Residue frames as a rotation matrix with the C-alpha (Angstrom) as fourth column:
MET 1
-0.889 0.158 -0.430 20.39
0.223 -0.671 -0.708 -12.67
-0.400 -0.725 0.561 -5.46
GLU 2
-0.050 0.973 0.223 16.70
0.941 0.121 -0.316 -11.83
-0.334 0.195 -0.922 -5.65
GLU 3
-0.485 -0.039 0.874 15.62
0.597 -0.745 0.298 -8.89
0.639 0.666 0.385 -7.79
LYS 4
-0.892 0.167 -0.419 14.62
0.236 -0.619 -0.749 -5.74
-0.385 -0.767 0.513 -5.90
SER 5
0.075 0.964 0.256 11.01
0.983 -0.028 -0.184 -4.65
-0.170 0.266 -0.949 -6.05
ILE 6
-0.059 -0.006 0.998 10.16
0.500 -0.866 0.024 -1.17
0.864 0.500 0.054 -7.30
PHE 7
0.881 0.432 0.195 9.26
0.040 -0.477 0.878 -0.31
0.472 -0.765 -0.437 -3.71
GLU 8
0.570 -0.762 -0.306 12.73
0.682 0.232 0.693 -1.29
-0.458 -0.604 0.652 -2.49
MET 9
-0.272 -0.671 0.690 14.22
0.928 -0.372 0.005 0.87
0.253 0.642 0.724 -5.24
ILE 10
0.395 0.479 0.784 12.05
0.195 -0.878 0.438 3.82
0.898 -0.020 -0.440 -4.12
LEU 11
0.981 -0.024 -0.194 13.18
0.192 -0.067 0.979 3.34
-0.036 -0.997 -0.061 -0.52
ASN 12
0.232 -0.973 0.008 16.83
0.810 0.198 0.552 3.17
-0.539 -0.121 0.834 -1.64
LYS 13
0.380 0.029 -0.925 16.33
-0.186 -0.977 -0.107 6.40
-0.906 0.212 -0.366 -3.65
GLU 14
-0.686 -0.571 0.451 17.14
0.281 0.364 0.888 4.54
-0.671 0.736 -0.089 -6.88
ILE 15
-0.408 0.667 0.624 13.76
0.763 -0.127 0.634 5.63
0.502 0.735 -0.457 -8.27
ASP 16
-0.985 0.049 0.166 12.34
-0.113 -0.909 -0.402 9.07
0.131 -0.415 0.900 -7.56
SER 17
-0.147 0.977 -0.152 8.96
0.531 0.207 0.822 9.09
0.835 0.040 -0.549 -5.84
GLU 18
-0.371 0.107 0.923 7.28
-0.615 -0.772 -0.158 11.34
0.696 -0.626 0.352 -3.30
ILE 19
-0.566 0.165 -0.808 6.97
0.600 0.754 -0.267 9.46
0.565 -0.636 -0.526 -0.03
ILE 20
-0.086 0.644 0.760 3.90
-0.243 -0.753 0.611 10.89
0.966 -0.132 0.222 1.68
TYR 21
0.756 0.213 0.619 4.32
-0.648 0.102 0.755 8.93
0.098 -0.972 0.215 4.92
GLU 22
0.167 -0.707 -0.687 7.23
-0.059 0.689 -0.723 7.06
0.984 0.162 0.073 6.47
ASP 23
0.668 -0.142 0.731 8.18
-0.742 -0.049 0.668 5.48
-0.059 -0.989 -0.139 9.78
ASP 24
-0.255 -0.884 0.392 10.57
-0.820 0.413 0.398 2.68
-0.513 -0.220 -0.829 10.78
GLU 25
-0.528 0.091 0.844 8.41
0.096 0.994 -0.047 -0.10
-0.844 0.056 -0.534 9.26
ILE 26
0.192 0.783 0.591 6.11
0.853 0.165 -0.495 1.45
-0.485 0.599 -0.637 6.66
PHE 27
-0.788 -0.239 -0.567 6.01
-0.006 -0.919 0.395 4.05
-0.615 0.315 0.723 3.92
ALA 28
0.209 0.920 0.333 3.29
0.631 0.133 -0.764 5.35
-0.747 0.370 -0.553 1.61
ILE 29
-0.868 -0.422 -0.261 3.24
0.034 -0.576 0.817 6.79
-0.495 0.700 0.515 -1.89
HIS 30
0.146 0.877 -0.458 0.65
-0.679 -0.248 -0.691 7.85
-0.719 0.412 0.559 -4.44
ASP 31
0.145 -0.009 0.989 -0.11
0.491 0.869 -0.064 5.13
-0.859 0.495 0.130 -7.01
ILE 32
-0.715 -0.491 -0.498 1.29
-0.169 -0.569 0.805 6.05
-0.679 0.659 0.323 -10.44
ASN 33
-0.837 0.535 -0.116 -1.79
-0.004 0.206 0.979 4.52
0.547 0.819 -0.170 -12.09
PRO 34
-0.859 0.481 0.176 -4.63
-0.274 -0.140 -0.951 5.73
-0.433 -0.865 0.252 -9.85
VAL 35
-0.705 0.703 0.096 -8.11
0.604 0.524 0.601 4.25
0.373 0.481 -0.793 -10.18
ALA 36
0.534 0.814 -0.228 -9.68
0.823 -0.439 0.360 7.11
0.193 -0.380 -0.905 -8.19
PRO 37
0.683 -0.257 0.684 -8.78
-0.115 -0.962 -0.248 10.70
0.722 0.091 -0.686 -7.25
ILE 38
0.197 -0.636 0.746 -7.07
-0.978 -0.074 0.195 9.35
-0.069 -0.768 -0.637 -4.14
HIS 39
0.932 -0.038 -0.360 -5.07
-0.027 0.984 -0.176 6.16
0.361 0.174 0.916 -4.55
VAL 40
0.243 -0.831 0.500 -2.29
-0.957 -0.289 -0.015 5.63
0.156 -0.475 -0.866 -2.03
LEU 41
0.461 -0.225 -0.858 -0.12
0.053 0.973 -0.226 2.56
0.886 0.059 0.461 -1.55
ILE 42
0.541 -0.300 0.786 0.83
-0.841 -0.172 0.513 1.68
-0.019 -0.938 -0.345 2.03
ILE 43
0.578 -0.473 -0.665 3.91
-0.192 0.713 -0.674 -0.53
0.793 0.517 0.321 1.92
PRO 44
0.929 -0.367 0.052 5.89
0.043 0.246 0.968 -2.41
-0.368 -0.897 0.245 4.55
LYS 45
0.352 -0.887 -0.299 9.64
-0.934 -0.354 -0.048 -1.89
-0.063 0.296 -0.953 4.36
LYS 46
-0.408 -0.389 0.826 10.00
-0.378 0.896 0.235 -5.62
-0.831 -0.216 -0.512 5.00
LYS 47
-0.441 0.234 -0.867 9.64
-0.877 0.095 0.472 -7.38
0.193 0.967 0.164 1.66
ILE 48
-0.425 0.464 0.777 6.86
-0.070 0.839 -0.539 -9.96
-0.902 -0.283 -0.325 1.80
LYS 49
-0.992 -0.109 0.056 6.01
0.047 0.081 0.996 -11.22
-0.113 0.991 -0.076 -1.70
THR 50
-0.413 0.910 -0.021 2.30
-0.105 -0.025 0.994 -11.97
0.904 0.413 0.106 -1.29
ILE 51
0.103 0.569 0.816 -0.36
-0.953 -0.178 0.245 -12.13
0.285 -0.803 0.524 1.41
ASN 52
0.855 0.222 -0.470 0.11
-0.179 0.975 0.134 -15.91
0.488 -0.030 0.873 1.21
ASP 53
0.023 -0.951 -0.308 3.65
0.374 0.294 -0.879 -15.44
0.927 -0.095 0.363 2.54
LEU 54
0.087 0.070 0.994 2.53
-0.741 -0.662 0.111 -13.79
0.666 -0.746 -0.006 5.79
THR 55
-0.387 -0.184 -0.903 3.35
0.451 0.817 -0.360 -15.52
0.804 -0.546 -0.234 9.05
GLN 56
0.577 0.583 -0.573 2.09
0.761 -0.128 0.636 -15.02
0.297 -0.803 -0.517 12.59
ASP 57
-0.219 -0.772 -0.596 5.19
0.867 -0.434 0.244 -12.85
-0.448 -0.464 0.765 13.13
ASP 58
-0.859 -0.110 0.500 3.74
0.415 -0.721 0.555 -10.35
0.299 0.684 0.665 10.62
ALA 59
0.003 0.983 -0.181 0.41
0.958 0.050 0.283 -9.84
0.287 -0.175 -0.942 12.44
VAL 60
0.187 0.036 -0.982 1.41
0.620 -0.780 0.089 -6.59
-0.762 -0.625 -0.168 14.17
LEU 61
-0.804 -0.549 -0.228 2.92
0.143 -0.551 0.822 -5.20
-0.577 0.628 0.522 10.96
ILE 62
-0.674 0.621 0.400 -0.28
0.593 0.133 0.794 -5.92
0.440 0.773 -0.457 8.99
GLY 63
0.300 0.775 -0.556 -2.36
0.951 -0.286 0.114 -4.26
-0.070 -0.563 -0.824 11.69
LYS 64
-0.156 -0.461 -0.874 -0.06
0.375 -0.846 0.379 -1.24
-0.914 -0.268 0.305 11.53
LEU 65
-0.940 -0.135 0.312 -0.53
0.335 -0.219 0.916 -1.04
-0.056 0.966 0.251 7.74
VAL 66
-0.147 0.974 0.174 -4.30
0.840 0.030 0.542 -0.89
0.522 0.226 -0.822 8.19
LEU 67
0.415 0.275 -0.867 -4.10
0.791 -0.580 0.195 1.71
-0.449 -0.767 -0.459 10.97
THR 68
-0.596 -0.682 -0.424 -1.72
0.296 -0.677 0.673 3.79
-0.747 0.275 0.606 8.85
ALA 69
-0.751 0.410 0.518 -4.20
0.551 -0.044 0.833 3.63
0.365 0.911 -0.193 5.96
LYS 70
0.293 0.898 -0.328 -6.96
0.936 -0.201 0.288 4.85
0.193 -0.391 -0.900 8.30
ASN 71
0.159 -0.312 -0.937 -4.79
0.550 -0.760 0.346 7.76
-0.820 -0.571 0.051 9.45
ILE 72
-0.885 -0.462 0.056 -3.85
0.276 -0.426 0.862 8.72
-0.374 0.778 0.505 5.89
ALA 73
-0.345 0.850 0.399 -7.55
0.801 0.044 0.597 8.60
0.490 0.525 -0.696 4.90
LYS 74
0.495 0.501 -0.709 -8.30
0.822 -0.535 0.196 11.01
-0.281 -0.680 -0.677 7.74
SER 75
-0.249 -0.678 -0.692 -5.44
0.329 -0.731 0.598 13.34
-0.911 -0.079 0.405 6.73
LEU 76
-0.971 -0.079 0.227 -6.74
0.238 -0.183 0.954 13.32
-0.034 0.980 0.196 3.13
ARG 77
-0.643 0.762 -0.076 -10.26
-0.572 -0.544 -0.614 14.07
-0.509 -0.351 0.786 4.42
ILE 78
-0.346 0.568 -0.747 -11.92
-0.661 0.417 0.624 10.96
0.666 0.709 0.232 2.98
ASP 79
-0.991 -0.086 -0.100 -12.52
0.012 0.697 -0.717 9.23
0.131 -0.712 -0.690 6.30
GLU 80
-0.505 0.863 -0.019 -16.11
-0.265 -0.176 -0.948 10.48
-0.821 -0.474 0.317 6.52
SER 81
0.104 0.561 -0.821 -17.12
-0.965 -0.143 -0.220 10.15
-0.241 0.816 0.526 2.86
GLY 82
0.782 0.179 0.597 -15.59
-0.201 0.979 -0.030 6.69
-0.590 -0.097 0.801 2.60
TYR 83
0.014 -0.835 -0.549 -12.72
-1.000 -0.009 -0.012 4.73
0.005 0.549 -0.835 1.14
ARG 84
0.956 0.213 -0.203 -11.71
-0.235 0.968 -0.093 1.22
0.177 0.136 0.975 0.20
LEU 85
0.020 -0.944 0.328 -8.73
-0.868 0.147 0.474 -0.82
-0.495 -0.294 -0.817 1.40
LEU 86
0.921 0.326 -0.215 -7.60
-0.388 0.698 -0.602 -3.51
-0.046 0.638 0.769 -1.00
TRP 87
-0.124 -0.923 0.364 -4.90
-0.528 0.372 0.764 -6.18
-0.840 -0.098 -0.533 -1.24
ASN 88
0.648 0.204 -0.734 -4.09
-0.738 0.406 -0.538 -7.94
0.188 0.891 0.414 -4.53
THR 89
0.051 -0.611 0.790 -2.67
-0.588 0.621 0.518 -11.44
-0.807 -0.491 -0.328 -4.22
ASN 90
-0.448 -0.441 0.778 -1.09
0.316 0.735 0.599 -13.17
-0.836 0.514 -0.190 -7.22
LYS 91
-0.980 -0.200 0.002 -1.84
0.076 -0.364 0.928 -12.86
-0.185 0.910 0.372 -10.92
ASP 92
-0.406 0.892 0.199 -5.60
0.797 0.240 0.554 -13.53
0.446 0.383 -0.809 -11.01
ALA 93
0.487 0.532 -0.692 -6.04
0.813 -0.565 0.138 -10.62
-0.318 -0.630 -0.708 -8.59
MET 94
0.749 -0.214 0.627 -3.76
0.356 -0.668 -0.653 -8.43
0.559 0.712 -0.425 -10.75
GLN 95
0.743 -0.621 -0.250 -0.82
0.074 -0.296 0.952 -8.28
-0.666 -0.726 -0.174 -8.32
THR 96
0.890 -0.420 0.177 1.94
0.147 -0.103 -0.984 -6.76
0.432 0.901 -0.030 -10.43
VAL 97
-0.032 -0.896 0.444 4.53
-0.666 -0.312 -0.678 -5.94
0.745 -0.317 -0.586 -7.76
PHE 98
0.503 0.191 -0.843 5.45
0.280 0.887 0.368 -8.91
0.818 -0.421 0.392 -5.61
HIS 99
-0.865 -0.462 -0.198 6.04
0.373 -0.327 -0.868 -6.91
0.336 -0.825 0.455 -2.45
ILE 100
-0.103 0.965 -0.242 2.77
0.984 0.134 0.114 -6.63
0.142 -0.226 -0.964 -0.54
HIS 101
-0.996 -0.077 0.050 1.07
0.070 -0.990 -0.124 -3.25
0.059 -0.120 0.991 -0.44
LEU 102
-0.284 0.932 -0.226 -2.29
0.810 0.106 -0.577 -2.02
-0.513 -0.347 -0.785 0.74
HIS 103
-0.684 0.151 0.713 -4.29
0.479 -0.644 0.596 0.17
0.550 0.750 0.368 -1.64
LEU 104
-0.397 0.595 -0.698 -6.20
0.519 -0.482 -0.706 3.10
-0.757 -0.643 -0.118 -0.10
ILE 105
-0.806 0.195 0.559 -8.75
0.516 -0.229 0.825 4.23
0.289 0.954 0.084 -2.69
GLY 106
-0.006 0.858 -0.514 -11.27
0.876 -0.244 -0.417 7.05
-0.483 -0.452 -0.750 -2.39
GLY 107
-0.721 -0.237 -0.652 -12.19
0.074 -0.961 0.268 10.61
-0.689 0.144 0.710 -3.19
THR 108
-0.599 0.608 -0.520 -15.17
-0.759 -0.224 0.612 9.62
0.256 0.762 0.596 -5.33
MET 109
0.394 0.763 0.512 -18.14
-0.784 0.570 -0.247 7.28
-0.481 -0.304 0.823 -5.33
LEU 110
-0.706 -0.708 0.013 -16.62
-0.629 0.636 0.448 3.85
-0.325 0.308 -0.894 -5.91
LYS 111
-0.092 0.640 -0.763 -18.26
-0.754 0.455 0.473 1.13
0.650 0.619 0.441 -7.93
GLU 112
0.536 0.376 0.756 -19.84
-0.780 0.563 0.273 -1.74
-0.323 -0.736 0.595 -6.05
ILE 113
-0.431 -0.688 -0.584 -17.80
-0.807 0.583 -0.092 -4.91
0.404 0.432 -0.806 -6.00
């Protein structure tokens, strides 16, 4: 049996974490190691290891993750000042949890990349 990701453990209430958004397919939490004042992870409940593992069947889900990030940015009042959406894929990009998640980062002037 495959090992559960930390996100699956949070969903199963095996690890305590404040879920700031949840619906049937997605949930969101604050990152425990934020890189900015606002750093939220938007996570599909369906475990997909990396962006490379996406299929055409996941297109609507990925779109929903992005729209959810936009709505959370608005609710956190960073939609006008600006924010960054970021995916990490595999080790060279510093992916540490192999269950895809979208980073919503803002609340300060971000460094140029």
